[in-house]
N, C-alpha and C positions, 0 to 999 in steps of 0.2 A: 540885076537881081532876077532870079527865076521866080515868077509870080505864081506858077502852078506846077510845082515839082511833083514827080511821081515817087512815092515813098512806099517801100515794101517793108513790112514788119513781120518777123518770123519767130515762132516759138510757142510755148504753151505747155499743156499737160496738167498743170495745177493752177489754182487761183492765184498762187504766188507769182506765176509768170504772166497769167492772162491780165490781171488787173493793171500791172504796170504798163503792159503793152497797149491796152486801151487808153490809159491815161496819157501815154506818149502820143497816141493818135489824136486824142482830143486836143491836146496842146498844139500839135502840128496844125490842126484845123484853125486854131485861133491865130496862129502866126501866118499860115498860108490858107486862107479861106477857099481857094480854088485848087488846093492840092488833091491829087488822086492817091488814095491810100488803099493798098491791098495787103491782106494778111495771108500768111502761109502757116498752116498748122498740121497736126497729125490726125489722120482719119480715126474716128472713134473716140477722140479725146474731147474734153469739155469745151475747148475753144471753138469747136465746130458748132456749138450751140450758143455760147456766150458772146462771141464776136458779132455774129449777125444781129443778136438782140441789142448790141451797142450801136448798131447802124453801119457796120462795115462789111465789105465782101471778104470772103475767105476761101482759099483753096486748100484741100487736104492732101497730104502725102501719106503713103502707106508705111511710114517709118514707125518703129516701136522701140522701146527702151531695151537695154541689155539687161537680162535677168541674172543677177548675181547669186541668187539663192537656188536656181534650178538651171544648170548649164544646158540640159537637153532642150529646154525651151528656146534656146538661142540658135537652133539649127537653121531656122529660116531667116535669121537676122541679116546675113550677108546679101541675100536676095532682095529683102525689103530695102536695105540700104542702097543697093545698086539701082533698084527701081525708083527710089525716092530721089536719088541724085539725077537720074534721067528726067523725071517729071519736074523737078525743080529747075532744070535747064530749060525745059519747054516754057515754064511759067515766066522765068526771067527774060527769056528771049521774046516772049509775047508781050509782056508788060513794059519792058525796057525802063526799069526804075532809075532814078537819079541817085538813089541811095538804098541800101538794104540794111535794116536794123535787126540785130539778133538779141532777143531778150531771154534766151535760155529755153530749155525744153527740147523735146525730140526733134522737131522740124527745123530748129535753128541751125544745126550742124550741116546737113546736106545743102540747105538753101544758101547759107553764107559761104560755104566751100565753093559752090558753083559760081556765086557772085564774084568771089575773088578771082576765079579762073577767067571769068568774062571781063574782068577789068572794071567792074562796078564798085563804086566806093561803098565801104561797109563801116558800120559803127556797132560796137558791142555794149550791151548793158549787163554787167556782171553784178548779180544781186547778193551774192554770198561773200563771206570773208575768206573762203577757201575756193580758189578758182578750179573749175573742172577741166579735164583733159581737153575736151572739145574747144572751149574758149581759149585755152592756152595755145592751141594750134591755130585757131582762127585769128588770134591777135597779131600774128606775124604780118598780115596784110591789112589789118583794120586801120582806118584813119584815126579813130579815137576809141577809147575804152572808158565808159562811164561806170564808176564803181561806188559802192555804198559804204565802204570801210576804208580807213587810212591804212597805210603800209602795204598796199597791193603791188608795189614794185617787186615784191617777192615772186610774183607770177607774171607780170607784164612789163613791157618797156616803160620806164618812168615818163618819158616824153609824151607818151600817148594817153596818160591817165588824167581823168578829170573826176574829182570827188563830188558827185552830184547827189548821192543818196538814192533810195528807192522811192518811186512814186507810190503814195498811199492815198486812201480815200480821204478827200478833203473834209468830209462830213464828220470824221471821228472826233474833231475838236470843235464842232460847230454848235453843240447844245448850249442852251441858255439856262438849263436846269442846275440848281445847286446839287451838291453831293447828297443831301438829305432827300431832295425831290427826286433825284435819279434812283435812289434806293427804293423809295416809295413806288416809283413807276413799275418796279418788278415785284411789288408786293412784299418788300422786305422792311424790317424795322429801321426807320430813319436814324435811330440813335445808335444802332450797332455798327461796329466796323464790318467791312465787307471784303471777301476774297472772290475775285472773278476767276473762273476756271475756263480756259479756252484751249482745246486740243486740236484746233484746225476745224474746217468745215465738216469733216467726217468724224471728228472726235479722236481721242487717243486712248487706247485700251488701258495702258498702264496707269495713266493719270486717272481715268474713270474708276478703275478698280481701287486705287489708293483713296480717292475721295469717298467712294461708297463705303469702304471698310472703316473709315474714320469719321463718319458724320457725327457720331456721339462726341468726339473730341471737339469739333467745331461748336456744337451746341453747348458743351460744358464751358467752353471759353467765351460764350456769348458772342460768337462771330457768325455773321450771315455768309451764305455761299450762293453766288450766282453762277450756275453750272451749265455751260454749253457742252452737251454730251455727244453730239453727232446723232444721226437718226438711228443707228444700230443699237445704241446703248440707252435710248430714251426710256423704254419700258422698264428696264431693270433699275434705272436711276429713280424713276417715279415711284416704283415699289419700295425702294430703299429709303426714299425721302418722306414716306408717309409718317405723319406724327411730328415732323420737323417743320414748324411754321416758317422758319427763316432759311429754308433751302429752296431756291427757285430753279427748277429744272427746265431747260430749253434745248430742243434738238439743234436749233440754230438760232443765233441772235442777229436779227436784222438791224436793230437800233444800237449799233456798237458805240455810237457817240454817248448814249445814255449809260451803256454798260461800263465804259471806261470812266465816265463821270462818277458812277456809283462806287467804283473799286478803290479800296485803300491799298491792296496788294493784288498782283495778278500772277496766276500760275499758267504757264503757256509752253507749247512747243517752241522751237527756235528756228522756224522757217524764216526766210528773208523778209516776207511781208509782215509777219507777226512781230518780228524784232523791230522793223521800221515803225510800225504803229506804236509800239511801246516807247520807242525813242521820242516820237512826236508828242505822245501824251505824258511822257516823263513819269511813267508808273514804276514803282518798285516791283521787281519781278523775280519770281523763281522759275527758272527755265529748265525744262525736261526735254532735252534733244531726242528726236527720233533716231535711234541708232542705225537703222537700215537705210537712211537717206544716202543718196549717191555720194561717194567719197567722204561719208560721215560729215557732210558740210554743216549740219545743224549743230553738232558739237563745236565745230570751229567758230560758227557764228556766236554761240554762247560764250566761248572762251574769249573772244575778242572783247566782249563786254566785261566778263569776270576779271580779266587782267587789268582793267581800268576801274575796278571797283564800281561797276555800273549795273551789276545783276548778280544773282545767286544761281548756281548750277547744281542740279541733282541728276545723277545718272538714271537712265530709264530703269535699269535693273534694281536700283535702290529706292525707287519711288514708293513702293509698298511700305517700306520700313521708315522712310525719312521725310516724305513729302509733307504730310500734315504737320508734323512737329516743326519742320523748317519754316513753313508758311506762317504758323501760329507764333513762332519765335520772332519772325520779322514783323508781324502785325503788332506785336507788343513793344517793338523797339523803334520808336519814332525818330530817334537820331539816325539810326541805320537807314530807315526809310528815306530820310532827307538826303543822306549821302548818295544813295543809289539814284534817287530822283534827279539830283543835281548833275551827277556824272552821266547818266543815260541821256539826258537832254542834250549833251554836247554832240551826240551822234545824229541829232534830228536835222533833217533837211526838208523843210516844208515845201520848198519850191522845186523839188527834184525833177518833176516832169518838164517844167519850163526850162530848167538848166540843161536837161538832155536835149531838148528841142533847139536850144541856142547852139549846141554843138552840131546838130543836124543842119541847121541854117548856115553855119559857117562852111560846111562841106558842100552843100548843094548850090550855094551862091558864089562859089569861087569861080 
């Protein structure tokens, strides 16, 4: 058995990629206390700050995403890609990992492409229900592909698939507060039902606009709103919420365990990490997928739940007209809430990081 393997983890760009990557690294350290772990990310992206804060070394590549809305912005893309492939080759040859793990994001493609060329074992972690082009190409030589949704043999060889789920923050289910205490923690009426609104760390404009315009509806229904706006919308939301005692506005919610505990219903985007947290907390959810996500994967994530009666979907373009009424209809229907809660819990994989590391262990100890 290799007591001190060298493990390279590549990817990032968003918290939805970075948190699972760090969770995998932390779990690797539990299994292999002497492991050497190196991250490869994209220069200028948030992993270059977040990963060192988590205690790991990271190397940045000059790679950037393909801009689908402005084709002229892609003129430099081929040069950045070639340079990134070359720099990834230098990193891999210098570090000599026993395995390269790809978690998605800009840097993952060139890094694992070169790892495959060099004969280094690779493992993919596909976080979404609709696989991207890059991972489908990388899958040809990957030893294992850890997925978060069933039926992923549509995209990958069935023999390589392991249904592990996505690693999520363990603390989101760790609170000892009751629902009433959790509501009071945010200054909300403990007796009122509560809708938690989360549009991602930066907020979601369509969701924010819909909530702002219909605050009177929530008040009329005697429903509290715990509203994570993102920093850009905070001021506008605070101004709109004046006079509403049971609307708690936060630019970012750090105590997500308490936020989920307070919530009777959740309004959320459908990114991989958000969906995985909803599964683990078993919350009835109204999902509003971000329509410009790569390959519209958020809509596919949401549909994977909707098709199994595990969530409700509202299109981004319809949020202004339908979101408030849909959420209020759900919060009044406790039977429907119980159905959604029971079905979304079936997707929960609380030990995802450990299960992924078990697959890493099998590969590096062969």
